[in-house]
mmCIF file of the N, C-alpha and C atoms, coordinates in Angstrom:
data_MODEL
# 
_entry.id   MODEL 
# 
loop_
_atom_site.group_PDB 
_atom_site.id 
_atom_site.type_symbol 
_atom_site.label_atom_id 
_atom_site.label_alt_id 
_atom_site.label_comp_id 
_atom_site.label_asym_id 
_atom_site.label_entity_id 
_atom_site.label_seq_id 
_atom_site.pdbx_PDB_ins_code 
_atom_site.Cartn_x 
_atom_site.Cartn_y 
_atom_site.Cartn_z 
_atom_site.occupancy 
_atom_site.B_iso_or_equiv 
_atom_site.pdbx_formal_charge 
_atom_site.auth_seq_id 
_atom_site.auth_comp_id 
_atom_site.auth_asym_id 
_atom_site.auth_atom_id 
_atom_site.pdbx_PDB_model_num 
ATOM 1   N N  . MET A 1 1  ? 0.860  -1.166  -0.038 1.00 0.00 ? 1  MET A N  1 
ATOM 2   C CA . MET A 1 1  ? 0.011  -0.002  0.001  1.00 0.00 ? 1  MET A CA 1 
ATOM 3   C C  . MET A 1 1  ? 0.931  1.208   0.021  1.00 0.00 ? 1  MET A C  1 
ATOM 4   N N  . SER A 1 2  ? 0.572  2.223   -0.843 1.00 0.00 ? 2  SER A N  1 
ATOM 5   C CA . SER A 1 2  ? 1.313  3.457   -0.907 1.00 0.00 ? 2  SER A CA 1 
ATOM 6   C C  . SER A 1 2  ? 0.350  4.620   -0.835 1.00 0.00 ? 2  SER A C  1 
ATOM 7   N N  . ARG A 1 3  ? 0.872  5.756   -0.353 1.00 0.00 ? 3  ARG A N  1 
ATOM 8   C CA . ARG A 1 3  ? 0.171  7.066   -0.380 1.00 0.00 ? 3  ARG A CA 1 
ATOM 9   C C  . ARG A 1 3  ? 1.070  8.193   -0.554 1.00 0.00 ? 3  ARG A C  1 
ATOM 10  N N  . ILE A 1 4  ? 0.597  9.180   -1.243 1.00 0.00 ? 4  ILE A N  1 
ATOM 11  C CA . ILE A 1 4  ? 1.424  10.401  -1.537 1.00 0.00 ? 4  ILE A CA 1 
ATOM 12  C C  . ILE A 1 4  ? 0.639  11.602  -0.884 1.00 0.00 ? 4  ILE A C  1 
ATOM 13  N N  . PHE A 1 5  ? 1.432  12.383  -0.103 1.00 0.00 ? 5  PHE A N  1 
ATOM 14  C CA . PHE A 1 5  ? 0.944  13.562  0.593  1.00 0.00 ? 5  PHE A CA 1 
ATOM 15  C C  . PHE A 1 5  ? 1.696  14.782  -0.060 1.00 0.00 ? 5  PHE A C  1 
ATOM 16  N N  . LYS A 1 6  ? 0.937  15.672  -0.615 1.00 0.00 ? 6  LYS A N  1 
ATOM 17  C CA . LYS A 1 6  ? 1.531  16.843  -1.256 1.00 0.00 ? 6  LYS A CA 1 
ATOM 18  C C  . LYS A 1 6  ? 1.700  17.953  -0.120 1.00 0.00 ? 6  LYS A C  1 
ATOM 19  N N  . VAL A 1 7  ? 2.893  18.351  0.080  1.00 0.00 ? 7  VAL A N  1 
ATOM 20  C CA . VAL A 1 7  ? 3.224  19.449  1.004  1.00 0.00 ? 7  VAL A CA 1 
ATOM 21  C C  . VAL A 1 7  ? 2.989  20.767  0.282  1.00 0.00 ? 7  VAL A C  1 
ATOM 22  N N  . ASN A 1 8  ? 3.557  20.958  -0.936 1.00 0.00 ? 8  ASN A N  1 
ATOM 23  C CA . ASN A 1 8  ? 3.205  22.089  -1.729 1.00 0.00 ? 8  ASN A CA 1 
ATOM 24  C C  . ASN A 1 8  ? 3.487  21.570  -3.201 1.00 0.00 ? 8  ASN A C  1 
ATOM 25  N N  . GLU A 1 9  ? 3.531  22.561  -4.148 1.00 0.00 ? 9  GLU A N  1 
ATOM 26  C CA . GLU A 1 9  ? 3.735  22.149  -5.565 1.00 0.00 ? 9  GLU A CA 1 
ATOM 27  C C  . GLU A 1 9  ? 5.072  21.521  -5.891 1.00 0.00 ? 9  GLU A C  1 
ATOM 28  N N  . ASN A 1 10 ? 6.063  21.707  -5.033 1.00 0.00 ? 10 ASN A N  1 
ATOM 29  C CA . ASN A 1 10 ? 7.388  21.132  -5.234 1.00 0.00 ? 10 ASN A CA 1 
ATOM 30  C C  . ASN A 1 10 ? 7.789  20.029  -4.324 1.00 0.00 ? 10 ASN A C  1 
ATOM 31  N N  . ILE A 1 11 ? 7.075  19.836  -3.260 1.00 0.00 ? 11 ILE A N  1 
ATOM 32  C CA . ILE A 1 11 ? 7.456  18.933  -2.175 1.00 0.00 ? 11 ILE A CA 1 
ATOM 33  C C  . ILE A 1 11 ? 6.296  17.940  -1.939 1.00 0.00 ? 11 ILE A C  1 
ATOM 34  N N  . GLU A 1 12 ? 6.692  16.643  -1.808 1.00 0.00 ? 12 GLU A N  1 
ATOM 35  C CA . GLU A 1 12 ? 5.699  15.618  -1.514 1.00 0.00 ? 12 GLU A CA 1 
ATOM 36  C C  . GLU A 1 12 ? 6.339  14.583  -0.637 1.00 0.00 ? 12 GLU A C  1 
ATOM 37  N N  . ILE A 1 13 ? 5.556  13.856  0.146  1.00 0.00 ? 13 ILE A N  1 
ATOM 38  C CA . ILE A 1 13 ? 5.940  12.783  0.986  1.00 0.00 ? 13 ILE A CA 1 
ATOM 39  C C  . ILE A 1 13 ? 5.264  11.499  0.490  1.00 0.00 ? 13 ILE A C  1 
ATOM 40  N N  . VAL A 1 14 ? 6.068  10.505  0.104  1.00 0.00 ? 14 VAL A N  1 
ATOM 41  C CA . VAL A 1 14 ? 5.612  9.266   -0.427 1.00 0.00 ? 14 VAL A CA 1 
ATOM 42  C C  . VAL A 1 14 ? 5.746  8.199   0.682  1.00 0.00 ? 14 VAL A C  1 
ATOM 43  N N  . CYS A 1 15 ? 4.617  7.583   1.029  1.00 0.00 ? 15 CYS A N  1 
ATOM 44  C CA . CYS A 1 15 ? 4.671  6.513   2.116  1.00 0.00 ? 15 CYS A CA 1 
ATOM 45  C C  . CYS A 1 15 ? 4.340  5.148   1.592  1.00 0.00 ? 15 CYS A C  1 
ATOM 46  N N  . ASP A 1 16 ? 5.036  4.153   2.098  1.00 0.00 ? 16 ASP A N  1 
ATOM 47  C CA . ASP A 1 16 ? 4.781  2.771   1.704  1.00 0.00 ? 16 ASP A CA 1 
ATOM 48  C C  . ASP A 1 16 ? 4.654  1.915   2.989  1.00 0.00 ? 16 ASP A C  1 
ATOM 49  N N  . SER A 1 17 ? 3.793  0.905   2.882  1.00 0.00 ? 17 SER A N  1 
ATOM 50  C CA . SER A 1 17 ? 3.705  -0.099  3.952  1.00 0.00 ? 17 SER A CA 1 
ATOM 51  C C  . SER A 1 17 ? 4.402  -1.376  3.413  1.00 0.00 ? 17 SER A C  1 
ATOM 52  N N  . ILE A 1 18 ? 5.218  -1.985  4.201  1.00 0.00 ? 18 ILE A N  1 
ATOM 53  C CA . ILE A 1 18 ? 6.055  -3.114  3.714  1.00 0.00 ? 18 ILE A CA 1 
ATOM 54  C C  . ILE A 1 18 ? 5.936  -4.186  4.791  1.00 0.00 ? 18 ILE A C  1 
ATOM 55  N N  . GLY A 1 19 ? 5.585  -5.441  4.344  1.00 0.00 ? 19 GLY A N  1 
ATOM 56  C CA . GLY A 1 19 ? 5.524  -6.589  5.238  1.00 0.00 ? 19 GLY A CA 1 
ATOM 57  C C  . GLY A 1 19 ? 6.937  -7.034  5.578  1.00 0.00 ? 19 GLY A C  1 
ATOM 58  N N  . THR A 1 20 ? 7.160  -7.444  6.799  1.00 0.00 ? 20 THR A N  1 
ATOM 59  C CA . THR A 1 20 ? 8.460  -8.028  7.201  1.00 0.00 ? 20 THR A CA 1 
ATOM 60  C C  . THR A 1 20 ? 8.211  -9.327  7.942  1.00 0.00 ? 20 THR A C  1 
ATOM 61  N N  . GLY A 1 21 ? 9.352  -9.976  8.263  1.00 0.00 ? 21 GLY A N  1 
ATOM 62  C CA . GLY A 1 21 ? 9.208  -11.259 8.952  1.00 0.00 ? 21 GLY A CA 1 
ATOM 63  C C  . GLY A 1 21 ? 8.653  -11.135 10.387 1.00 0.00 ? 21 GLY A C  1 
ATOM 64  N N  . TYR A 1 22 ? 8.778  -9.996  10.966 1.00 0.00 ? 22 TYR A N  1 
ATOM 65  C CA . TYR A 1 22 ? 8.273  -9.803  12.322 1.00 0.00 ? 22 TYR A CA 1 
ATOM 66  C C  . TYR A 1 22 ? 7.027  -8.905  12.422 1.00 0.00 ? 22 TYR A C  1 
ATOM 67  N N  . GLY A 1 23 ? 6.506  -8.389  11.310 1.00 0.00 ? 23 GLY A N  1 
ATOM 68  C CA . GLY A 1 23 ? 5.326  -7.584  11.429 1.00 0.00 ? 23 GLY A CA 1 
ATOM 69  C C  . GLY A 1 23 ? 5.254  -6.716  10.058 1.00 0.00 ? 23 GLY A C  1 
ATOM 70  N N  . PHE A 1 24 ? 5.364  -5.459  10.205 1.00 0.00 ? 24 PHE A N  1 
ATOM 71  C CA . PHE A 1 24 ? 5.444  -4.590  9.080  1.00 0.00 ? 24 PHE A CA 1 
ATOM 72  C C  . PHE A 1 24 ? 6.086  -3.264  9.451  1.00 0.00 ? 24 PHE A C  1 
ATOM 73  N N  . ARG A 1 25 ? 6.432  -2.495  8.403  1.00 0.00 ? 25 ARG A N  1 
ATOM 74  C CA . ARG A 1 25 ? 6.982  -1.211  8.604  1.00 0.00 ? 25 ARG A CA 1 
ATOM 75  C C  . ARG A 1 25 ? 6.383  -0.185  7.686  1.00 0.00 ? 25 ARG A C  1 
ATOM 76  N N  . HIS A 1 26 ? 6.440  1.097   8.054  1.00 0.00 ? 26 HIS A N  1 
ATOM 77  C CA . HIS A 1 26 ? 6.031  2.205   7.251  1.00 0.00 ? 26 HIS A CA 1 
ATOM 78  C C  . HIS A 1 26 ? 7.217  2.988   6.871  1.00 0.00 ? 26 HIS A C  1 
ATOM 79  N N  . ASP A 1 27 ? 7.451  3.271   5.626  1.00 0.00 ? 27 ASP A N  1 
ATOM 80  C CA . ASP A 1 27 ? 8.554  4.120   5.132  1.00 0.00 ? 27 ASP A CA 1 
ATOM 81  C C  . ASP A 1 27 ? 7.920  5.426   4.609  1.00 0.00 ? 27 ASP A C  1 
ATOM 82  N N  . ALA A 1 28 ? 8.624  6.540   4.871  1.00 0.00 ? 28 ALA A N  1 
ATOM 83  C CA . ALA A 1 28 ? 8.250  7.824   4.296  1.00 0.00 ? 28 ALA A CA 1 
ATOM 84  C C  . ALA A 1 28 ? 9.477  8.407   3.636  1.00 0.00 ? 28 ALA A C  1 
ATOM 85  N N  . ARG A 1 29 ? 9.275  8.958   2.425  1.00 0.00 ? 29 ARG A N  1 
ATOM 86  C CA . ARG A 1 29 ? 10.364 9.624   1.710  1.00 0.00 ? 29 ARG A CA 1 
ATOM 87  C C  . ARG A 1 29 ? 9.960  10.949  1.274  1.00 0.00 ? 29 ARG A C  1 
ATOM 88  N N  . LEU A 1 30 ? 10.747 11.975  1.561  1.00 0.00 ? 30 LEU A N  1 
ATOM 89  C CA . LEU A 1 30 ? 10.514 13.356  1.157  1.00 0.00 ? 30 LEU A CA 1 
ATOM 90  C C  . LEU A 1 30 ? 11.149 13.661  -0.158 1.00 0.00 ? 30 LEU A C  1 
ATOM 91  N N  . PHE A 1 31 ? 10.356 14.082  -1.079 1.00 0.00 ? 31 PHE A N  1 
ATOM 92  C CA . PHE A 1 31 ? 10.830 14.478  -2.409 1.00 0.00 ? 31 PHE A CA 1 
ATOM 93  C C  . PHE A 1 31 ? 10.719 15.960  -2.637 1.00 0.00 ? 31 PHE A C  1 
ATOM 94  N N  . VAL A 1 32 ? 11.780 16.583  -3.170 1.00 0.00 ? 32 VAL A N  1 
ATOM 95  C CA . VAL A 1 32 ? 11.790 17.997  -3.513 1.00 0.00 ? 32 VAL A CA 1 
ATOM 96  C C  . VAL A 1 32 ? 12.084 18.039  -5.003 1.00 0.00 ? 32 VAL A C  1 
ATOM 97  N N  . ASN A 1 33 ? 11.170 18.511  -5.764 1.00 0.00 ? 33 ASN A N  1 
ATOM 98  C CA . ASN A 1 33 ? 11.221 18.568  -7.246 1.00 0.00 ? 33 ASN A CA 1 
ATOM 99  C C  . ASN A 1 33 ? 11.588 17.223  -7.844 1.00 0.00 ? 33 ASN A C  1 
ATOM 100 N N  . GLY A 1 34 ? 10.985 16.177  -7.326 1.00 0.00 ? 34 GLY A N  1 
ATOM 101 C CA . GLY A 1 34 ? 11.171 14.836  -7.834 1.00 0.00 ? 34 GLY A CA 1 
ATOM 102 C C  . GLY A 1 34 ? 12.454 14.068  -7.305 1.00 0.00 ? 34 GLY A C  1 
ATOM 103 N N  . TYR A 1 35 ? 13.236 14.699  -6.493 1.00 0.00 ? 35 TYR A N  1 
ATOM 104 C CA . TYR A 1 35 ? 14.427 14.091  -5.916 1.00 0.00 ? 35 TYR A CA 1 
ATOM 105 C C  . TYR A 1 35 ? 14.251 13.707  -4.522 1.00 0.00 ? 35 TYR A C  1 
ATOM 106 N N  . GLU A 1 36 ? 14.599 12.481  -4.171 1.00 0.00 ? 36 GLU A N  1 
ATOM 107 C CA . GLU A 1 36 ? 14.465 12.070  -2.752 1.00 0.00 ? 36 GLU A CA 1 
ATOM 108 C C  . GLU A 1 36 ? 15.560 12.800  -1.904 1.00 0.00 ? 36 GLU A C  1 
ATOM 109 N N  . LYS A 1 37 ? 15.110 13.364  -0.847 1.00 0.00 ? 37 LYS A N  1 
ATOM 110 C CA . LYS A 1 37 ? 16.059 14.117  0.009  1.00 0.00 ? 37 LYS A CA 1 
ATOM 111 C C  . LYS A 1 37 ? 16.113 13.613  1.484  1.00 0.00 ? 37 LYS A C  1 
ATOM 112 N N  . GLU A 1 38 ? 15.056 13.044  1.972  1.00 0.00 ? 38 GLU A N  1 
ATOM 113 C CA . GLU A 1 38 ? 15.036 12.529  3.345  1.00 0.00 ? 38 GLU A CA 1 
ATOM 114 C C  . GLU A 1 38 ? 14.253 11.262  3.357  1.00 0.00 ? 38 GLU A C  1 
ATOM 115 N N  . LYS A 1 39 ? 14.424 10.464  4.377  1.00 0.00 ? 39 LYS A N  1 
ATOM 116 C CA . LYS A 1 39 ? 13.550 9.315   4.618  1.00 0.00 ? 39 LYS A CA 1 
ATOM 117 C C  . LYS A 1 39 ? 13.474 8.944   6.094  1.00 0.00 ? 39 LYS A C  1 
ATOM 118 N N  . ALA A 1 40 ? 12.420 8.275   6.453  1.00 0.00 ? 40 ALA A N  1 
ATOM 119 C CA . ALA A 1 40 ? 12.163 7.843   7.856  1.00 0.00 ? 40 ALA A CA 1 
ATOM 120 C C  . ALA A 1 40 ? 11.418 6.498   7.816  1.00 0.00 ? 40 ALA A C  1 
ATOM 121 N N  . LYS A 1 41 ? 11.483 5.747   8.874  1.00 0.00 ? 41 LYS A N  1 
ATOM 122 C CA . LYS A 1 41 ? 10.746 4.514   8.933  1.00 0.00 ? 41 LYS A CA 1 
ATOM 123 C C  . LYS A 1 41 ? 10.282 4.229   10.373 1.00 0.00 ? 41 LYS A C  1 
ATOM 124 N N  . CYS A 1 42 ? 9.153  3.567   10.509 1.00 0.00 ? 42 CYS A N  1 
ATOM 125 C CA . CYS A 1 42 ? 8.569  3.102   11.745 1.00 0.00 ? 42 CYS A CA 1 
ATOM 126 C C  . CYS A 1 42 ? 8.293  1.607   11.617 1.00 0.00 ? 42 CYS A C  1 
ATOM 127 N N  . CYS A 1 43 ? 8.807  0.827   12.571 1.00 0.00 ? 43 CYS A N  1 
ATOM 128 C CA . CYS A 1 43 ? 8.494  -0.658  12.571 1.00 0.00 ? 43 CYS A CA 1 
ATOM 129 C C  . CYS A 1 43 ? 7.472  -1.020  13.518 1.00 0.00 ? 43 CYS A C  1 
ATOM 130 N N  . TYR A 1 44 ? 6.622  -1.945  13.172 1.00 0.00 ? 44 TYR A N  1 
ATOM 131 C CA . TYR A 1 44 ? 5.553  -2.435  14.009 1.00 0.00 ? 44 TYR A CA 1 
ATOM 132 C C  . TYR A 1 44 ? 5.639  -3.939  14.141 1.00 0.00 ? 44 TYR A C  1 
ATOM 133 N N  . TYR A 1 45 ? 5.445  -4.386  15.297 1.00 0.00 ? 45 TYR A N  1 
ATOM 134 C CA . TYR A 1 45 ? 5.461  -5.846  15.582 1.00 0.00 ? 45 TYR A CA 1 
ATOM 135 C C  . TYR A 1 45 ? 4.128  -6.452  15.705 1.00 0.00 ? 45 TYR A C  1 
ATOM 136 N N  . ASN A 1 46 ? 3.108  -5.582  15.805 1.00 0.00 ? 46 ASN A N  1 
ATOM 137 C CA . ASN A 1 46 ? 1.763  -6.023  15.800 1.00 0.00 ? 46 ASN A CA 1 
ATOM 138 C C  . ASN A 1 46 ? 0.880  -4.898  15.280 1.00 0.00 ? 46 ASN A C  1 
ATOM 139 N N  . ARG A 1 47 ? -0.284 -4.689  15.718 1.00 0.00 ? 47 ARG A N  1 
ATOM 140 C CA . ARG A 1 47 ? -1.242 -3.701  15.211 1.00 0.00 ? 47 ARG A CA 1 
ATOM 141 C C  . ARG A 1 47 ? -0.810 -2.262  15.593 1.00 0.00 ? 47 ARG A C  1 
ATOM 142 N N  . THR A 1 48 ? -1.282 -1.278  14.864 1.00 0.00 ? 48 THR A N  1 
ATOM 143 C CA . THR A 1 48 ? -0.968 0.137   15.148 1.00 0.00 ? 48 THR A CA 1 
ATOM 144 C C  . THR A 1 48 ? -2.319 0.837   15.331 1.00 0.00 ? 48 THR A C  1 
ATOM 145 N N  . TRP A 1 49 ? -2.320 1.786   16.229 1.00 0.00 ? 49 TRP A N  1 
ATOM 146 C CA . TRP A 1 49 ? -3.534 2.574   16.548 1.00 0.00 ? 49 TRP A CA 1 
ATOM 147 C C  . TRP A 1 49 ? -3.390 3.985   16.088 1.00 0.00 ? 49 TRP A C  1 
ATOM 148 N N  . GLU A 1 50 ? -2.973 4.227   14.863 1.00 0.00 ? 50 GLU A N  1 
ATOM 149 C CA . GLU A 1 50 ? -2.770 5.556   14.325 1.00 0.00 ? 50 GLU A CA 1 
ATOM 150 C C  . GLU A 1 50 ? -4.161 6.092   13.901 1.00 0.00 ? 50 GLU A C  1 
ATOM 151 N N  . ARG A 1 51 ? -4.363 7.386   13.978 1.00 0.00 ? 51 ARG A N  1 
ATOM 152 C CA . ARG A 1 51 ? -5.549 8.012   13.494 1.00 0.00 ? 51 ARG A CA 1 
ATOM 153 C C  . ARG A 1 51 ? -5.816 7.710   12.050 1.00 0.00 ? 51 ARG A C  1 
ATOM 154 N N  . PHE A 1 52 ? -4.697 7.774   11.228 1.00 0.00 ? 52 PHE A N  1 
ATOM 155 C CA . PHE A 1 52 ? -4.795 7.331   9.855  1.00 0.00 ? 52 PHE A CA 1 
ATOM 156 C C  . PHE A 1 52 ? -3.455 6.627   9.555  1.00 0.00 ? 52 PHE A C  1 
ATOM 157 N N  . THR A 1 53 ? -3.448 5.819   8.479  1.00 0.00 ? 53 THR A N  1 
ATOM 158 C CA . THR A 1 53 ? -2.266 5.058   8.118  1.00 0.00 ? 53 THR A CA 1 
ATOM 159 C C  . THR A 1 53 ? -1.130 6.037   7.802  1.00 0.00 ? 53 THR A C  1 
ATOM 160 N N  . PHE A 1 54 ? 0.040  5.800   8.294  1.00 0.00 ? 54 PHE A N  1 
ATOM 161 C CA . PHE A 1 54 ? 1.273  6.562   8.004  1.00 0.00 ? 54 PHE A CA 1 
ATOM 162 C C  . PHE A 1 54 ? 1.439  7.810   8.932  1.00 0.00 ? 54 PHE A C  1 
ATOM 163 N N  . GLU A 1 55 ? 0.514  8.032   9.835  1.00 0.00 ? 55 GLU A N  1 
ATOM 164 C CA . GLU A 1 55 ? 0.644  9.235   10.741 1.00 0.00 ? 55 GLU A CA 1 
ATOM 165 C C  . GLU A 1 55 ? 1.944  9.304   11.435 1.00 0.00 ? 55 GLU A C  1 
ATOM 166 N N  . SER A 1 56 ? 2.370  8.248   12.091 1.00 0.00 ? 56 SER A N  1 
ATOM 167 C CA . SER A 1 56 ? 3.631  8.223   12.883 1.00 0.00 ? 56 SER A CA 1 
ATOM 168 C C  . SER A 1 56 ? 4.837  8.472   12.066 1.00 0.00 ? 56 SER A C  1 
ATOM 169 N N  . VAL A 1 57 ? 4.939  7.830   10.904 1.00 0.00 ? 57 VAL A N  1 
ATOM 170 C CA . VAL A 1 57 ? 6.146  7.909   10.070 1.00 0.00 ? 57 VAL A CA 1 
ATOM 171 C C  . VAL A 1 57 ? 6.224  9.319   9.435  1.00 0.00 ? 57 VAL A C  1 
ATOM 172 N N  . VAL A 1 58 ? 5.016  9.925   9.081  1.00 0.00 ? 58 VAL A N  1 
ATOM 173 C CA . VAL A 1 58 ? 5.053  11.264  8.571  1.00 0.00 ? 58 VAL A CA 1 
ATOM 174 C C  . VAL A 1 58 ? 5.479  12.254  9.565  1.00 0.00 ? 58 VAL A C  1 
ATOM 175 N N  . LEU A 1 59 ? 5.003  12.066  10.838 1.00 0.00 ? 59 LEU A N  1 
ATOM 176 C CA . LEU A 1 59 ? 5.422  12.952  11.888 1.00 0.00 ? 59 LEU A CA 1 
ATOM 177 C C  . LEU A 1 59 ? 6.971  12.875  12.155 1.00 0.00 ? 59 LEU A C  1 
ATOM 178 N N  . LYS A 1 60 ? 7.454  11.639  12.140 1.00 0.00 ? 60 LYS A N  1 
ATOM 179 C CA . LYS A 1 60 ? 8.893  11.435  12.340 1.00 0.00 ? 60 LYS A CA 1 
ATOM 180 C C  . LYS A 1 60 ? 9.711  12.131  11.263 1.00 0.00 ? 60 LYS A C  1 
ATOM 181 N N  . LEU A 1 61 ? 9.235  12.036  10.023 1.00 0.00 ? 61 LEU A N  1 
ATOM 182 C CA . LEU A 1 61 ? 9.967  12.619  8.901  1.00 0.00 ? 61 LEU A CA 1 
ATOM 183 C C  . LEU A 1 61 ? 9.933  14.166  9.061  1.00 0.00 ? 61 LEU A C  1 
ATOM 184 N N  . LEU A 1 62 ? 8.748  14.769  9.380  1.00 0.00 ? 62 LEU A N  1 
ATOM 185 C CA . LEU A 1 62 ? 8.663  16.182  9.600  1.00 0.00 ? 62 LEU A CA 1 
ATOM 186 C C  . LEU A 1 62 ? 9.576  16.627  10.698 1.00 0.00 ? 62 LEU A C  1 
ATOM 187 N N  . GLU A 1 63 ? 9.667  15.910  11.819 1.00 0.00 ? 63 GLU A N  1 
ATOM 188 C CA . GLU A 1 63 ? 10.532 16.283  12.955 1.00 0.00 ? 63 GLU A CA 1 
ATOM 189 C C  . GLU A 1 63 ? 11.939 16.346  12.554 1.00 0.00 ? 63 GLU A C  1 
ATOM 190 N N  . GLN A 1 64 ? 12.472 15.392  11.755 1.00 0.00 ? 64 GLN A N  1 
ATOM 191 C CA . GLN A 1 64 ? 13.852 15.305  11.474 1.00 0.00 ? 64 GLN A CA 1 
ATOM 192 C C  . GLN A 1 64 ? 14.340 16.137  10.357 1.00 0.00 ? 64 GLN A C  1 
ATOM 193 N N  . THR A 1 65 ? 13.452 16.606  9.397  1.00 0.00 ? 65 THR A N  1 
ATOM 194 C CA . THR A 1 65 ? 13.901 17.357  8.282  1.00 0.00 ? 65 THR A CA 1 
ATOM 195 C C  . THR A 1 65 ? 14.166 18.780  8.576  1.00 0.00 ? 65 THR A C  1 
ATOM 196 N N  . ASP A 1 66 ? 15.098 19.366  7.932  1.00 0.00 ? 66 ASP A N  1 
ATOM 197 C CA . ASP A 1 66 ? 15.344 20.862  7.993  1.00 0.00 ? 66 ASP A CA 1 
ATOM 198 C C  . ASP A 1 66 ? 15.202 21.437  6.587  1.00 0.00 ? 66 ASP A C  1 
ATOM 199 N N  . LEU A 1 67 ? 14.569 20.693  5.661  1.00 0.00 ? 67 LEU A N  1 
ATOM 200 C CA . LEU A 1 67 ? 14.328 21.181  4.348  1.00 0.00 ? 67 LEU A CA 1 
ATOM 201 C C  . LEU A 1 67 ? 13.033 21.981  4.333  1.00 0.00 ? 67 LEU A C  1 
ATOM 202 N N  . LEU A 1 68 ? 12.159 21.882  5.351  1.00 0.00 ? 68 LEU A N  1 
ATOM 203 C CA . LEU A 1 68 ? 10.945 22.610  5.422  1.00 0.00 ? 68 LEU A CA 1 
ATOM 204 C C  . LEU A 1 68 ? 11.062 23.626  6.539  1.00 0.00 ? 68 LEU A C  1 
ATOM 205 N N  . THR A 1 69 ? 10.437 24.763  6.410  1.00 0.00 ? 69 THR A N  1 
ATOM 206 C CA . THR A 1 69 ? 10.427 25.755  7.474  1.00 0.00 ? 69 THR A CA 1 
ATOM 207 C C  . THR A 1 69 ? 9.423  25.215  8.535  1.00 0.00 ? 69 THR A C  1 
ATOM 208 N N  . GLU A 1 70 ? 9.533  25.815  9.726  1.00 0.00 ? 70 GLU A N  1 
ATOM 209 C CA . GLU A 1 70 ? 8.585  25.429  10.814 1.00 0.00 ? 70 GLU A CA 1 
ATOM 210 C C  . GLU A 1 70 ? 7.147  25.725  10.366 1.00 0.00 ? 70 GLU A C  1 
ATOM 211 N N  . ALA A 1 71 ? 7.011  26.864  9.635  1.00 0.00 ? 71 ALA A N  1 
ATOM 212 C CA . ALA A 1 71 ? 5.713  27.280  9.183  1.00 0.00 ? 71 ALA A CA 1 
ATOM 213 C C  . ALA A 1 71 ? 5.086  26.258  8.241  1.00 0.00 ? 71 ALA A C  1 
ATOM 214 N N  . GLU A 1 72 ? 5.993  25.806  7.323  1.00 0.00 ? 72 GLU A N  1 
ATOM 215 C CA . GLU A 1 72 ? 5.492  24.740  6.313  1.00 0.00 ? 72 GLU A CA 1 
ATOM 216 C C  . GLU A 1 72 ? 5.122  23.418  7.060  1.00 0.00 ? 72 GLU A C  1 
ATOM 217 N N  . LYS A 1 73 ? 5.936  23.055  8.049  1.00 0.00 ? 73 LYS A N  1 
ATOM 218 C CA . LYS A 1 73 ? 5.626  21.846  8.897  1.00 0.00 ? 73 LYS A CA 1 
ATOM 219 C C  . LYS A 1 73 ? 4.332  21.959  9.560  1.00 0.00 ? 73 LYS A C  1 
ATOM 220 N N  . GLU A 1 74 ? 4.117  23.139  10.215 1.00 0.00 ? 74 GLU A N  1 
ATOM 221 C CA . GLU A 1 74 ? 2.845  23.340  10.900 1.00 0.00 ? 74 GLU A CA 1 
ATOM 222 C C  . GLU A 1 74 ? 1.680  23.339  10.031 1.00 0.00 ? 74 GLU A C  1 
ATOM 223 N N  . GLN A 1 75 ? 1.764  23.991  8.837  1.00 0.00 ? 75 GLN A N  1 
ATOM 224 C CA . GLN A 1 75 ? 0.688  24.081  7.889  1.00 0.00 ? 75 GLN A CA 1 
ATOM 225 C C  . GLN A 1 75 ? 0.359  22.654  7.399  1.00 0.00 ? 75 GLN A C  1 
ATOM 226 N N  . PHE A 1 76 ? 1.361  21.860  7.126  1.00 0.00 ? 76 PHE A N  1 
ATOM 227 C CA . PHE A 1 76 ? 1.137  20.477  6.677  1.00 0.00 ? 76 PHE A CA 1 
ATOM 228 C C  . PHE A 1 76 ? 0.455  19.637  7.738  1.00 0.00 ? 76 PHE A C  1 
ATOM 229 N N  . LYS A 1 77 ? 0.883  19.809  8.961  1.00 0.00 ? 77 LYS A N  1 
ATOM 230 C CA . LYS A 1 77 ? 0.268  19.052  10.097 1.00 0.00 ? 77 LYS A CA 1 
ATOM 231 C C  . LYS A 1 77 ? -1.161 19.466  10.261 1.00 0.00 ? 77 LYS A C  1 
ATOM 232 N N  . THR A 1 78 ? -1.488 20.718  10.133 1.00 0.00 ? 78 THR A N  1 
ATOM 233 C CA . THR A 1 78 ? -2.824 21.237  10.261 1.00 0.00 ? 78 THR A CA 1 
ATOM 234 C C  . THR A 1 78 ? -3.704 20.693  9.100  1.00 0.00 ? 78 THR A C  1 
ATOM 235 N N  . THR A 1 79 ? -3.186 20.681  7.930  1.00 0.00 ? 79 THR A N  1 
ATOM 236 C CA . THR A 1 79 ? -3.909 20.209  6.743  1.00 0.00 ? 79 THR A CA 1 
ATOM 237 C C  . THR A 1 79 ? -4.327 18.758  6.991  1.00 0.00 ? 79 THR A C  1 
ATOM 238 N N  . LEU A 1 80 ? -3.394 17.957  7.423  1.00 0.00 ? 80 LEU A N  1 
ATOM 239 C CA . LEU A 1 80 ? -3.651 16.543  7.691  1.00 0.00 ? 80 LEU A CA 1 
ATOM 240 C C  . LEU A 1 80 ? -4.189 16.231  9.063  1.00 0.00 ? 80 LEU A C  1 
ATOM 241 N N  . GLN A 1 81 ? -4.339 17.217  9.897  1.00 0.00 ? 81 GLN A N  1 
ATOM 242 C CA . GLN A 1 81 ? -4.912 17.102  11.263 1.00 0.00 ? 81 GLN A CA 1 
ATOM 243 C C  . GLN A 1 81 ? -4.028 16.114  12.034 1.00 0.00 ? 81 GLN A C  1 
ATOM 244 N N  . LEU A 1 82 ? -2.731 16.283  11.957 1.00 0.00 ? 82 LEU A N  1 
ATOM 245 C CA . LEU A 1 82 ? -1.793 15.453  12.636 1.00 0.00 ? 82 LEU A CA 1 
ATOM 246 C C  . LEU A 1 82 ? -1.734 15.871  14.126 1.00 0.00 ? 82 LEU A C  1 
ATOM 247 N N  . ARG A 1 83 ? -1.494 14.956  15.053 1.00 0.00 ? 83 ARG A N  1 
ATOM 248 C CA . ARG A 1 83 ? -1.489 15.254  16.531 1.00 0.00 ? 83 ARG A CA 1 
ATOM 249 C C  . ARG A 1 83 ? -0.199 15.880  16.938 1.00 0.00 ? 83 ARG A C  1 
ATOM 250 N N  . GLY A 1 84 ? 0.911  15.799  16.199 1.00 0.00 ? 84 GLY A N  1 
ATOM 251 C CA . GLY A 1 84 ? 2.160  16.248  16.652 1.00 0.00 ? 84 GLY A CA 1 
ATOM 252 C C  . GLY A 1 84 ? 2.383  17.665  16.397 1.00 0.00 ? 84 GLY A C  1 
# 
C-alpha cells in the first residue's frame, strides 16, 4: 500500500507499507522537485492505533527534516490534522 501527501507544488511525501518477517514497517520519503532528500521509517510488531495510516512515520519525517520551514511543517500538520 502506498500514499502520496503533497506538501506544496514542489514537495511531496511518499509513504509505503512493507511486510516484514516480524510484522510490518512504514517508510516515508520526502521528495523535492522529484528528488528524494530525506527518509524515515517506523517498525511495528503487531497492530498500530494511528488516527490514519502513516501518521507516525510522517510525523517522524517532519521532525527530522530541515528542508521545510517550521511554518511549512505546521501548515502540513494542520492540513492533515496530525497530532504532533
